[in-house]
Wavefront OBJ file of the C-alpha trace (Angstrom):
o trace
v 34.717 109.723 126.089
v 34.440 106.016 126.857
v 35.967 106.458 130.287
v 33.452 109.205 131.097
v 30.607 106.877 130.137
v 32.077 104.106 132.293
v 32.413 106.419 135.282
v 28.892 107.817 134.970
v 27.524 104.289 134.504
v 29.374 103.116 137.602
v 28.039 106.059 139.594
v 24.517 105.191 138.472
v 25.064 101.550 139.385
v 26.345 102.459 142.842
v 23.461 104.858 143.450
v 20.931 102.217 142.432
v 22.599 99.678 144.722
v 22.688 102.200 147.577
v 18.964 102.768 147.088
v 17.962 99.097 146.939
v 20.316 97.427 149.444
v 18.577 98.756 152.599
v 15.249 97.413 151.333
v 16.812 94.072 150.432
v 18.368 93.713 153.882
v 15.371 94.902 155.935
v 12.364 93.365 154.173
v 11.088 90.188 155.812
v 9.168 89.019 152.718
v 11.209 86.690 150.539
v 9.240 87.312 147.355
v 9.745 91.092 147.360
v 13.407 90.620 148.256
v 13.864 88.322 145.250
v 12.214 90.875 142.968
v 14.549 93.615 144.237
v 17.572 91.350 143.811
v 16.427 90.566 140.276
v 16.165 94.266 139.480
v 19.604 94.945 140.884
v 21.084 92.048 138.940
v 19.570 93.435 135.717
v 21.220 96.795 136.391
v 24.576 95.094 136.996
v 24.197 92.977 133.858
v 23.324 96.043 131.789
v 26.372 97.914 133.081
v 28.806 95.145 132.196
v 27.208 94.258 128.871
v 27.079 97.877 127.709
v 30.809 98.332 128.390
v 31.659 95.396 126.107
v 29.900 96.978 123.116
v 32.011 100.142 123.161
l 1 2 3 4 5 6 7 8 9 10 11 12 13 14 15 16 17 18 19 20 21 22 23 24 25 26 27 28 29 30 31 32 33 34 35 36 37 38 39 40 41 42 43 44 45 46 47 48 49 50 51 52 53 54
């Protein structure tokens, strides 16, 4: 069951990254880009920290 949770979490992480990366690369405003990068880093942190608990 743990491997299924890891795979579904990784799929969610990749989908979130695929959604945000075009905005991060195309937006000319630095402040909005930093906010998007912060959101993506929180998703990555949550993925790796939730795998350690199990």
